[in-house]
C-alpha positions as a printed Julia matrix, in Angstrom:
210×3 Matrix{Float64}:
 -167.59  -65.05  -27.57
 -166.12  -63.79  -24.3
 -167.48  -65.52  -21.21
 -168.78  -63.0   -18.68
 -167.66  -63.06  -15.09
 -170.55  -63.76  -12.68
 -170.32  -60.15  -11.49
 -170.8   -58.87  -15.06
 -173.66  -61.3   -15.62
 -175.41  -60.06  -12.45
 -174.87  -56.41  -13.34
 -176.2   -56.84  -16.87
 -179.37  -58.39  -15.5
 -179.71  -55.64  -12.9
 -179.3   -53.03  -15.65
 -182.08  -54.82  -17.56
 -184.37  -54.52  -14.53
 -183.62  -50.83  -14.07
 -184.59  -50.2   -17.69
 -188.07  -51.64  -17.19
 -190.87  -49.07  -16.96
 -193.95  -50.92  -18.25
 -196.41  -53.05  -16.29
 -197.78  -55.32  -19.02
 -197.59  -59.09  -18.44
 -194.47  -59.66  -20.56
 -192.54  -56.78  -18.97
 -193.35  -57.98  -15.46
 -192.3   -61.52  -16.34
 -189.02  -60.38  -17.93
 -188.18  -58.1   -15.0
 -188.78  -60.96  -12.58
 -186.54  -63.33  -14.53
 -183.71  -60.78  -14.74
 -183.91  -59.83  -11.07
 -183.84  -63.47  -10.02
 -180.67  -63.98  -12.05
 -179.06  -61.02  -10.3
 -180.3   -62.17   -6.87
 -179.09  -65.76   -7.29
 -175.56  -64.56   -8.07
 -175.59  -61.98   -5.28
 -176.67  -64.47   -2.62
 -174.18  -67.06   -3.85
 -171.22  -64.74   -3.23
 -171.56  -64.78    0.56
 -169.32  -64.62    2.61
 -166.73  -63.19    0.21
 -169.14  -60.44   -0.78
 -172.17  -59.56    1.33
 -174.72  -56.86    0.62
 -177.66  -57.6     2.89
 -179.47  -54.38    1.97
 -179.52  -55.21   -1.74
 -180.42  -58.83   -1.03
 -183.37  -57.66    1.07
 -184.56  -55.1    -1.49
 -184.24  -57.59   -4.36
 -186.1   -60.3    -2.48
 -188.9   -57.9    -1.58
 -189.32  -56.81   -5.21
 -189.14  -60.41   -6.47
 -191.95  -61.26   -4.07
 -194.12  -58.45   -5.45
 -193.34  -59.41   -9.03
 -194.29  -62.99   -8.19
 -197.67  -61.92   -6.84
 -198.31  -59.85   -9.98
 -197.25  -62.78  -12.15
 -199.69  -65.05  -10.32
 -202.49  -62.56  -10.95
 -201.6   -62.55  -14.65
 -201.62  -66.35  -14.8
 -205.05  -66.37  -13.18
 -206.27  -63.74  -15.63
 -207.06  -61.19  -12.93
 -205.86  -57.98  -14.59
 -207.62  -55.38  -12.46
 -206.95  -52.12  -10.66
 -205.44  -53.89   -7.65
 -202.98  -55.71   -9.91
 -201.98  -52.56  -11.77
 -201.56  -50.53   -8.58
 -199.21  -53.18   -7.18
 -197.33  -53.26  -10.5
 -196.85  -49.48  -10.59
 -195.74  -49.44   -6.95
 -193.26  -52.24   -7.62
 -191.81  -50.59  -10.71
 -191.17  -47.46   -8.62
 -189.15  -49.57   -6.18
 -186.72  -50.55   -8.94
 -184.86  -47.25   -8.37
 -183.79  -48.54   -4.95
 -181.61  -51.05   -6.8
 -179.42  -48.38   -8.4
 -176.91  -48.77   -5.56
 -176.78  -52.55   -5.98
 -174.35  -53.12   -8.84
 -171.64  -55.59   -7.88
 -167.92  -54.71   -7.87
 -166.24  -55.36  -11.2
 -164.25  -58.28   -9.83
 -164.9   -60.34   -6.71
 -162.17  -62.8    -5.75
 -163.34  -66.41   -5.89
 -166.74  -65.62   -7.41
 -166.67  -68.49   -9.89
 -165.77  -71.05   -7.23
 -168.5   -69.76   -4.93
 -171.14  -70.13   -7.65
 -169.97  -73.58   -8.61
 -169.88  -74.7    -4.97
 -173.48  -73.58   -4.56
 -174.49  -75.53   -7.66
 -172.84  -78.62   -6.19
 -174.45  -78.17   -2.77
 -177.91  -77.67   -4.29
 -177.35  -80.75   -6.44
 -176.57  -82.87   -3.35
 -179.73  -81.59   -1.64
 -182.2   -82.43   -4.43
 -182.36  -86.23   -3.81
 -183.61  -85.52   -0.28
 -186.5   -83.35   -1.49
 -190.01  -84.61   -2.19
 -191.88  -81.37   -2.8
 -192.17  -80.39   -6.47
 -191.95  -76.66   -5.8
 -188.84  -76.99   -3.61
 -187.12  -79.0    -6.33
 -188.21  -76.5    -9.0
 -186.79  -73.62   -6.99
 -183.38  -75.26   -6.76
 -183.38  -76.27  -10.41
 -184.08  -72.64  -11.32
 -181.2   -71.37   -9.18
 -178.8   -73.92  -10.71
 -179.93  -72.89  -14.19
 -179.12  -69.25  -13.44
 -175.77  -69.99  -11.82
 -174.68  -72.3   -14.65
 -175.59  -69.56  -17.13
 -173.66  -67.0   -15.05
 -170.59  -69.26  -15.25
 -170.94  -69.65  -19.01
 -171.45  -73.42  -18.74
 -173.62  -75.35  -21.17
 -177.04  -74.98  -19.59
 -179.54  -75.64  -22.36
 -180.69  -78.96  -20.9
 -181.33  -77.56  -17.43
 -183.08  -74.56  -18.98
 -185.49  -76.91  -20.74
 -186.2   -78.76  -17.49
 -186.67  -75.52  -15.54
 -189.08  -74.26  -18.21
 -191.0   -77.54  -18.14
 -191.33  -77.39  -14.35
 -192.33  -73.73  -14.52
 -195.08  -74.58  -17.0
 -196.37  -77.32  -14.66
 -196.48  -74.83  -11.8
 -198.32  -72.24  -13.91
 -200.85  -74.77  -15.2
 -201.46  -76.01  -11.65
 -202.09  -72.45  -10.45
 -204.37  -71.74  -13.4
 -206.49  -74.8   -12.59
 -206.7   -73.83   -8.92
 -207.79  -70.31   -9.88
 -210.6   -71.86  -11.93
 -211.74  -74.0    -9.01
 -210.33  -77.22  -10.46
 -208.21  -79.84   -8.72
 -204.9   -80.28  -10.55
 -203.59  -83.8   -11.12
 -200.94  -85.15   -8.78
 -197.41  -84.41   -9.95
 -195.0   -87.32  -10.33
 -192.09  -85.61   -8.57
 -189.6   -88.4    -9.21
 -189.75  -87.96  -12.98
 -188.68  -84.32  -12.73
 -186.18  -85.02   -9.97
 -184.39  -87.72  -11.96
 -184.38  -85.62  -15.13
 -182.96  -82.63  -13.25
 -180.27  -84.69  -11.52
 -179.07  -86.11  -14.84
 -178.81  -82.64  -16.37
 -177.03  -81.16  -13.34
 -174.6   -84.08  -13.22
 -173.65  -83.34  -16.82
 -173.1   -79.67  -15.95
 -170.83  -80.57  -13.05
 -168.88  -83.2   -14.94
 -168.66  -81.08  -18.07
 -166.8   -78.18  -16.47
 -163.01  -78.17  -16.31
 -162.3   -75.57  -13.62
 -162.94  -77.38  -10.37
 -162.55  -81.11  -10.98
 -159.93  -81.27   -8.25
 -162.57  -80.25   -5.69
 -165.29  -82.62   -6.81
 -163.5   -85.82   -7.79
 -165.89  -88.01   -5.77
 -168.96  -87.19   -7.86
 -170.53  -90.42   -9.1
């Protein structure tokens, strides 16, 4: 199967978002996932390719989709939730101008460099949600590059489930148990190390990886 260029990967996910018209829980979740994939590629292409308007619009919509998603997790499907969902869906049309050029010079190296820089940052982090955010970005960028990403997908899903369960408990007035951050950090670092070492494109730039 042909490996997509990052630009194609981003555009396919943007096309998926633009095709969304429903506000049910699954549709909102899927739109959010697809738009994040587009956004992570877009923001990784700076400074070779910069589109601050589309980055701003995407980030604004992702924020709204996140708030709707949190309402769904907490089981608060009400008029306020649906009004926000309808308003957000209408904003999707602003993304029609945001498709990436067919080919951006150096796009693969830019994505891989961001993976590597995020990887180096993770050991310094102690907040579960900050680590989860970076793991999610690395998952999307590895997928955009066509690298084997199943292991990091599993870890990202596991951390996402922990976050959702924590929010659900808080919504019900319960105190969630303390999260052992180091377990997830170590598991993520092992998976990302395998992604970095497993690729064959940029070994010459990252020969000092232990």
